[in-house]
Structure formats: C-alpha cells, structure tokens
Biopython code that builds the backbone (N, CA, C, O; Angstrom):
import numpy as np
from Bio.PDB.StructureBuilder import StructureBuilder

atoms = [
    (1, "MET", "N", (36.635, 118.788, -108.142)),
    (1, "MET", "CA", (36.352, 120.188, -108.217)),
    (1, "MET", "C", (36.494, 120.626, -109.676)),
    (1, "MET", "O", (37.465, 120.276, -110.346)),
    (2, "GLU", "N", (35.524, 121.385, -110.153)),
    (2, "GLU", "CA", (35.575, 121.901, -111.518)),
    (2, "GLU", "C", (35.504, 123.415, -111.501)),
    (2, "GLU", "O", (34.706, 124.011, -110.778)),
    (3, "LEU", "N", (36.356, 124.024, -112.314)),
    (3, "LEU", "CA", (36.410, 125.475, -112.443)),
    (3, "LEU", "C", (36.330, 125.838, -113.920)),
    (3, "LEU", "O", (36.452, 124.973, -114.787)),
    (4, "LYS", "N", (36.124, 127.117, -114.200)),
    (4, "LYS", "CA", (36.096, 127.608, -115.578)),
    (4, "LYS", "C", (37.268, 128.550, -115.793)),
    (4, "LYS", "O", (37.595, 129.358, -114.924)),
    (5, "SER", "N", (37.895, 128.441, -116.949)),
    (5, "SER", "CA", (38.978, 129.356, -117.297)),
    (5, "SER", "C", (38.379, 130.672, -117.774)),
    (5, "SER", "O", (37.163, 130.796, -117.915)),
    (6, "MET", "N", (39.251, 131.662, -118.023)),
    (6, "MET", "CA", (38.764, 132.965, -118.487)),
    (6, "MET", "C", (38.051, 132.862, -119.821)),
    (6, "MET", "O", (37.136, 133.636, -120.100)),
    (7, "SER", "N", (38.464, 131.909, -120.647)),
    (7, "SER", "CA", (37.829, 131.749, -121.953)),
    (7, "SER", "C", (36.607, 130.837, -121.900)),
    (7, "SER", "O", (35.980, 130.578, -122.927)),
    (8, "GLY", "N", (36.269, 130.356, -120.718)),
    (8, "GLY", "CA", (35.089, 129.521, -120.567)),
    (8, "GLY", "C", (35.359, 128.032, -120.632)),
    (8, "GLY", "O", (34.434, 127.226, -120.530)),
    (9, "GLY", "N", (36.627, 127.658, -120.803)),
    (9, "GLY", "CA", (36.987, 126.236, -120.845)),
    (9, "GLY", "C", (36.916, 125.605, -119.464)),
    (9, "GLY", "O", (36.994, 126.295, -118.447)),
    (10, "ARG", "N", (36.772, 124.315, -119.438)),
    (10, "ARG", "CA", (36.629, 123.591, -118.190)),
    (10, "ARG", "C", (38.006, 123.239, -117.621)),
    (10, "ARG", "O", (38.860, 122.705, -118.328)),
    (11, "ILE", "N", (38.211, 123.542, -116.338)),
    (11, "ILE", "CA", (39.425, 123.167, -115.624)),
    (11, "ILE", "C", (39.010, 122.215, -114.515)),
    (11, "ILE", "O", (38.134, 122.532, -113.710)),
    (12, "ALA", "N", (39.630, 121.071, -114.476)),
    (12, "ALA", "CA", (39.260, 120.077, -113.473)),
    (12, "ALA", "C", (40.460, 119.769, -112.574)),
    (12, "ALA", "O", (41.569, 119.557, -113.063)),
    (13, "LEU", "N", (40.236, 119.747, -111.273)),
    (13, "LEU", "CA", (41.243, 119.364, -110.305)),
    (13, "LEU", "C", (40.844, 117.998, -109.756)),
    (13, "LEU", "O", (39.759, 117.828, -109.199)),
    (14, "GLN", "N", (41.730, 117.043, -109.921)),
    (14, "GLN", "CA", (41.442, 115.683, -109.452)),
    (14, "GLN", "C", (42.446, 115.300, -108.372)),
    (14, "GLN", "O", (43.631, 115.620, -108.463)),
    (15, "ARG", "N", (41.958, 114.619, -107.362)),
    (15, "ARG", "CA", (42.825, 114.142, -106.292)),
    (15, "ARG", "C", (42.665, 112.636, -106.171)),
    (15, "ARG", "O", (41.552, 112.115, -106.095)),
    (16, "ARG", "N", (43.783, 111.959, -106.155)),
    (16, "ARG", "CA", (43.781, 110.511, -105.940)),
    (16, "ARG", "C", (44.594, 110.215, -104.698)),
    (16, "ARG", "O", (45.669, 110.779, -104.496)),
    (17, "GLN", "N", (44.083, 109.340, -103.880)),
    (17, "GLN", "CA", (44.799, 108.956, -102.666)),
    (17, "GLN", "C", (45.104, 107.470, -102.743)),
    (17, "GLN", "O", (44.202, 106.632, -102.723)),
    (18, "TYR", "N", (46.387, 107.160, -102.832)),
    (18, "TYR", "CA", (46.809, 105.773, -102.954)),
    (18, "TYR", "C", (46.993, 105.115, -101.594)),
    (18, "TYR", "O", (46.729, 103.922, -101.438)),
    (19, "SER", "N", (47.437, 105.872, -100.626)),
    (19, "SER", "CA", (47.580, 105.383, -99.256)),
    (19, "SER", "C", (47.479, 106.591, -98.328)),
    (19, "SER", "O", (47.234, 107.709, -98.784)),
    (20, "ALA", "N", (47.668, 106.367, -97.028)),
    (20, "ALA", "CA", (47.539, 107.461, -96.068)),
    (20, "ALA", "C", (48.594, 108.547, -96.297)),
    (20, "ALA", "O", (48.348, 109.716, -96.000)),
    (21, "SER", "N", (49.742, 108.180, -96.811)),
    (21, "SER", "CA", (50.817, 109.158, -96.994)),
    (21, "SER", "C", (51.106, 109.474, -98.460)),
    (21, "SER", "O", (52.056, 110.201, -98.750)),
    (22, "CYS", "N", (50.310, 108.946, -99.390)),
    (22, "CYS", "CA", (50.581, 109.154, -100.810)),
    (22, "CYS", "C", (49.327, 109.669, -101.510)),
    (22, "CYS", "O", (48.340, 108.953, -101.681)),
    (23, "ARG", "N", (49.406, 110.955, -101.914)),
    (23, "ARG", "CA", (48.308, 111.575, -102.644)),
    (23, "ARG", "C", (48.833, 112.151, -103.939)),
    (23, "ARG", "O", (49.999, 112.530, -104.041)),
    (24, "GLU", "N", (47.960, 112.211, -104.926)),
    (24, "GLU", "CA", (48.329, 112.759, -106.223)),
    (24, "GLU", "C", (47.257, 113.755, -106.648)),
    (24, "GLU", "O", (46.062, 113.471, -106.578)),
    (25, "PHE", "N", (47.700, 114.913, -107.085)),
    (25, "PHE", "CA", (46.798, 115.928, -107.609)),
    (25, "PHE", "C", (47.101, 116.117, -109.089)),
    (25, "PHE", "O", (48.261, 116.101, -109.500)),
    (26, "SER", "N", (46.074, 116.292, -109.869)),
    (26, "SER", "CA", (46.268, 116.573, -111.285)),
    (26, "SER", "C", (45.275, 117.649, -111.719)),
    (26, "SER", "O", (44.141, 117.714, -111.244)),
    (27, "VAL", "N", (45.745, 118.485, -112.634)),
    (27, "VAL", "CA", (44.922, 119.570, -113.166)),
    (27, "VAL", "C", (44.741, 119.321, -114.651)),
    (27, "VAL", "O", (45.716, 119.110, -115.374)),
    (28, "ARG", "N", (43.529, 119.343, -115.096)),
    (28, "ARG", "CA", (43.232, 119.193, -116.518)),
    (28, "ARG", "C", (42.579, 120.469, -116.998)),
    (28, "ARG", "O", (41.610, 120.949, -116.411)),
    (29, "CYS", "N", (43.126, 121.015, -118.079)),
    (29, "CYS", "CA", (42.598, 122.265, -118.613)),
    (29, "CYS", "C", (42.723, 122.251, -120.123)),
    (29, "CYS", "O", (43.464, 121.441, -120.680)),
    (30, "PRO", "N", (41.997, 123.153, -120.797)),
    (30, "PRO", "CA", (42.107, 123.227, -122.255)),
    (30, "PRO", "C", (43.508, 123.661, -122.656)),
    (30, "PRO", "O", (44.234, 124.260, -121.862)),
    (31, "ARG", "N", (43.878, 123.360, -123.877)),
    (31, "ARG", "CA", (45.199, 123.715, -124.374)),
    (31, "ARG", "C", (45.380, 125.225, -124.375)),
    (31, "ARG", "O", (44.470, 125.976, -124.728)),
    (32, "LEU", "N", (46.543, 125.646, -123.985)),
    (32, "LEU", "CA", (46.879, 127.057, -123.968)),
    (32, "LEU", "C", (47.274, 127.497, -125.373)),
    (32, "LEU", "O", (48.059, 126.827, -126.044)),
    (33, "GLN", "N", (46.739, 128.600, -125.804)),
    (33, "GLN", "CA", (47.071, 129.115, -127.122)),
    (33, "GLN", "C", (48.323, 129.971, -126.987)),
    (33, "GLN", "O", (48.259, 131.134, -126.590)),
    (34, "LEU", "N", (49.459, 129.376, -127.324)),
    (34, "LEU", "CA", (50.754, 130.013, -127.134)),
    (34, "LEU", "C", (50.899, 131.267, -127.976)),
    (34, "LEU", "O", (51.515, 132.237, -127.535)),
    (35, "ARG", "N", (50.348, 131.267, -129.169)),
    (35, "ARG", "CA", (50.480, 132.431, -130.050)),
    (35, "ARG", "C", (49.812, 133.668, -129.445)),
    (35, "ARG", "O", (50.400, 134.749, -129.449)),
    (36, "SER", "N", (48.604, 133.521, -128.930)),
    (36, "SER", "CA", (47.914, 134.682, -128.365)),
    (36, "SER", "C", (48.573, 135.125, -127.065)),
    (36, "SER", "O", (48.628, 136.323, -126.785)),
    (37, "LEU", "N", (49.071, 134.193, -126.269)),
    (37, "LEU", "CA", (49.766, 134.546, -125.037)),
    (37, "LEU", "C", (51.061, 135.284, -125.347)),
    (37, "LEU", "O", (51.382, 136.270, -124.685)),
    (38, "SER", "N", (51.804, 134.823, -126.339)),
    (38, "SER", "CA", (53.052, 135.477, -126.729)),
    (38, "SER", "C", (52.789, 136.876, -127.281)),
    (38, "SER", "O", (53.532, 137.810, -126.978)),
    (39, "ALA", "N", (51.757, 137.025, -128.074)),
    (39, "ALA", "CA", (51.424, 138.335, -128.636)),
    (39, "ALA", "C", (51.042, 139.319, -127.534)),
    (39, "ALA", "O", (51.464, 140.475, -127.567)),
    (40, "ALA", "N", (50.258, 138.880, -126.572)),
    (40, "ALA", "CA", (49.857, 139.762, -125.475)),
    (40, "ALA", "C", (51.055, 140.145, -124.627)),
    (40, "ALA", "O", (51.192, 141.307, -124.244)),
    (41, "THR", "N", (51.925, 139.192, -124.326)),
    (41, "THR", "CA", (53.115, 139.472, -123.522)),
    (41, "THR", "C", (54.036, 140.439, -124.246)),
    (41, "THR", "O", (54.559, 141.371, -123.635)),
    (42, "CYS", "N", (54.239, 140.230, -125.531)),
    (42, "CYS", "CA", (55.094, 141.109, -126.326)),
    (42, "CYS", "C", (54.526, 142.524, -126.370)),
    (42, "CYS", "O", (55.278, 143.494, -126.273)),
    (43, "SER", "N", (53.231, 142.649, -126.513)),
    (43, "SER", "CA", (52.598, 143.964, -126.559)),
    (43, "SER", "C", (52.787, 144.721, -125.244)),
    (43, "SER", "O", (53.068, 145.919, -125.246)),
    (44, "VAL", "N", (52.635, 144.030, -124.148)),
    (44, "VAL", "CA", (52.806, 144.660, -122.837)),
    (44, "VAL", "C", (54.251, 145.124, -122.655)),
    (44, "VAL", "O", (54.485, 146.238, -122.188)),
    (45, "TRP", "N", (55.222, 144.281, -123.018)),
    (45, "TRP", "CA", (56.632, 144.652, -122.889)),
    (45, "TRP", "C", (56.973, 145.847, -123.791)),
    (45, "TRP", "O", (57.687, 146.754, -123.363)),
    (46, "LEU", "N", (56.482, 145.858, -125.013)),
    (46, "LEU", "CA", (56.756, 146.979, -125.914)),
    (46, "LEU", "C", (56.146, 148.282, -125.399)),
    (46, "LEU", "O", (56.766, 149.341, -125.493)),
    (47, "ALA", "N", (54.943, 148.202, -124.859)),
    (47, "ALA", "CA", (54.306, 149.397, -124.304)),
    (47, "ALA", "C", (55.088, 149.908, -123.095)),
    (47, "ALA", "O", (55.294, 151.113, -122.951)),
    (48, "ALA", "N", (55.519, 148.998, -122.232)),
    (48, "ALA", "CA", (56.300, 149.401, -121.062)),
    (48, "ALA", "C", (57.633, 150.016, -121.485)),
    (48, "ALA", "O", (58.061, 151.023, -120.919)),
    (49, "TYR", "N", (58.281, 149.421, -122.465)),
    (49, "TYR", "CA", (59.555, 149.961, -122.953)),
    (49, "TYR", "C", (59.353, 151.332, -123.587)),
    (49, "TYR", "O", (60.165, 152.234, -123.383)),
    (50, "GLY", "N", (58.292, 151.497, -124.345)),
    (50, "GLY", "CA", (57.992, 152.785, -124.945)),
    (50, "GLY", "C", (57.768, 153.866, -123.893)),
    (50, "GLY", "O", (58.263, 154.984, -124.036)),
    (51, "LEU", "N", (57.023, 153.538, -122.836)),
    (51, "LEU", "CA", (56.809, 154.501, -121.754)),
    (51, "LEU", "C", (58.119, 154.840, -121.048)),
    (51, "LEU", "O", (58.354, 155.991, -120.680)),
    (52, "PHE", "N", (58.962, 153.838, -120.862)),
    (52, "PHE", "CA", (60.256, 154.083, -120.243)),
    (52, "PHE", "C", (61.104, 155.030, -121.093)),
    (52, "PHE", "O", (61.696, 155.974, -120.571)),
    (53, "VAL", "N", (61.161, 154.780, -122.390)),
    (53, "VAL", "CA", (61.951, 155.629, -123.284)),
    (53, "VAL", "C", (61.412, 157.053, -123.279)),
    (53, "VAL", "O", (62.188, 158.007, -123.218)),
    (54, "LEU", "N", (60.102, 157.205, -123.341)),
    (54, "LEU", "CA", (59.510, 158.544, -123.336)),
    (54, "LEU", "C", (59.767, 159.275, -122.021)),
    (54, "LEU", "O", (59.916, 160.497, -122.011)),
    (55, "SER", "N", (59.819, 158.544, -120.922)),
    (55, "SER", "CA", (60.065, 159.199, -119.633)),
    (55, "SER", "C", (61.531, 159.580, -119.471)),
    (55, "SER", "O", (61.849, 160.423, -118.633)),
    (56, "GLN", "N", (62.427, 158.985, -120.244)),
    (56, "GLN", "CA", (63.856, 159.278, -120.119)),
    (56, "GLN", "C", (64.349, 160.328, -121.100)),
    (56, "GLN", "O", (65.469, 160.812, -120.939)),
    (57, "ILE", "N", (63.588, 160.699, -122.086)),
    (57, "ILE", "CA", (64.038, 161.648, -123.108)),
    (57, "ILE", "C", (64.425, 163.006, -122.511)),
    (57, "ILE", "O", (65.490, 163.513, -122.864)),
    (58, "PRO", "N", (63.638, 163.622, -121.638)),
    (58, "PRO", "CA", (64.047, 164.925, -121.095)),
    (58, "PRO", "C", (65.357, 164.848, -120.294)),
    (58, "PRO", "O", (66.085, 165.838, -120.227)),
    (59, "LEU", "N", (65.666, 163.718, -119.700)),
    (59, "LEU", "CA", (66.866, 163.603, -118.892)),
    (59, "LEU", "C", (68.128, 163.478, -119.744)),
    (59, "LEU", "O", (69.171, 164.025, -119.385)),
    (60, "CYS", "N", (68.045, 162.773, -120.854)),
    (60, "CYS", "CA", (69.243, 162.527, -121.642)),
    (60, "CYS", "C", (69.451, 163.556, -122.748)),
    (60, "CYS", "O", (70.584, 163.772, -123.177)),
    (61, "CYS", "N", (68.405, 164.178, -123.208)),
    (61, "CYS", "CA", (68.513, 165.093, -124.349)),
    (61, "CYS", "C", (67.756, 166.381, -124.059)),
    (61, "CYS", "O", (66.624, 166.535, -124.518)),
    (62, "PRO", "N", (68.348, 167.312, -123.310)),
    (62, "PRO", "CA", (67.608, 168.548, -123.006)),
    (62, "PRO", "C", (67.349, 169.361, -124.270)),
    (62, "PRO", "O", (68.172, 169.384, -125.185)),
    (63, "SER", "N", (66.236, 170.004, -124.309)),
    (63, "SER", "CA", (65.897, 170.823, -125.481)),
    (63, "SER", "C", (66.689, 172.117, -125.455)),
    (63, "SER", "O", (67.087, 172.559, -124.377)),
    (64, "PRO", "N", (66.934, 172.740, -126.598)),
    (64, "PRO", "CA", (67.689, 174.005, -126.654)),
    (64, "PRO", "C", (67.029, 175.117, -125.842)),
    (64, "PRO", "O", (67.719, 175.977, -125.295)),
    (65, "ALA", "N", (65.699, 175.104, -125.761)),
    (65, "ALA", "CA", (64.991, 176.154, -125.033)),
    (65, "ALA", "C", (65.279, 176.057, -123.534)),
    (65, "ALA", "O", (65.301, 177.083, -122.854)),
    (66, "SER", "N", (65.496, 174.869, -123.008)),
    (66, "SER", "CA", (65.722, 174.724, -121.582)),
    (66, "SER", "C", (67.147, 175.074, -121.192)),
    (66, "SER", "O", (67.405, 175.321, -120.014)),
    (67, "THR", "N", (68.089, 175.105, -122.141)),
    (67, "THR", "CA", (69.479, 175.448, -121.829)),
    (67, "THR", "C", (69.843, 176.845, -122.304)),
    (67, "THR", "O", (71.009, 177.226, -122.196)),
    (68, "ALA", "N", (68.902, 177.628, -122.826)),
    (68, "ALA", "CA", (69.190, 178.951, -123.366)),
    (68, "ALA", "C", (69.581, 179.931, -122.285)),
    (68, "ALA", "O", (70.324, 180.873, -122.560)),
    (69, "TRP", "N", (69.113, 179.747, -121.079)),
    (69, "TRP", "CA", (69.406, 180.704, -120.007)),
    (69, "TRP", "C", (70.797, 180.505, -119.435)),
    (69, "TRP", "O", (71.257, 181.350, -118.667)),
    (70, "LEU", "N", (71.487, 179.424, -119.776)),
    (70, "LEU", "CA", (72.844, 179.186, -119.248)),
    (70, "LEU", "C", (73.795, 180.077, -119.893)),
    (70, "LEU", "O", (74.986, 180.033, -119.588)),
]
sb = StructureBuilder()
sb.init_structure("model")
sb.init_model(0)
sb.init_chain("A")
sb.init_seg("    ")
for serial, (resi, resn, name, xyz) in enumerate(atoms, 1):
    if name == "N":
        sb.init_residue(resn, " ", resi, " ")
    sb.init_atom(name, np.array(xyz, "f"), 0.0, 1.0, " ", f" {name:<3s}", serial, name[0])
structure = sb.get_structure()
C-alpha cells in the first residue's frame, strides 16, 4: 500500500508474513523536518498561552473604572 504525505512525499506500508502466526509491518516515509515541526509546535503553544493570559487579565487586575462604584 502506498500513500502520500501532506508534503507530497511517498509513504509505503509493507507487510511481511514469515509464518501463520508471525507478521511484520513496516512504514517507510520521508525524513521528518524536525526544525519546522518544532517551530510550528512552539508557535501554537505561544499563541495559546497568549490567549490564556489575555483572558485572565480582567480577573486578576481589575481596572480602576470597574472598582470606582465601591
């Protein structure tokens, strides 16, 4: 069975059967570019953390205008 990765690389699934109870599967794919994967993961985490911080600001630090009526 042959498949294509998102970048268009070839992914191959191979099955070997040595006996009735012994099978082996192997996947062959192009090398993963660790730098681009790490950069994308880091960007997603930073964006999520930024959204979290922005959503927590009104709870931890009320503005003077919101406490003026007290």
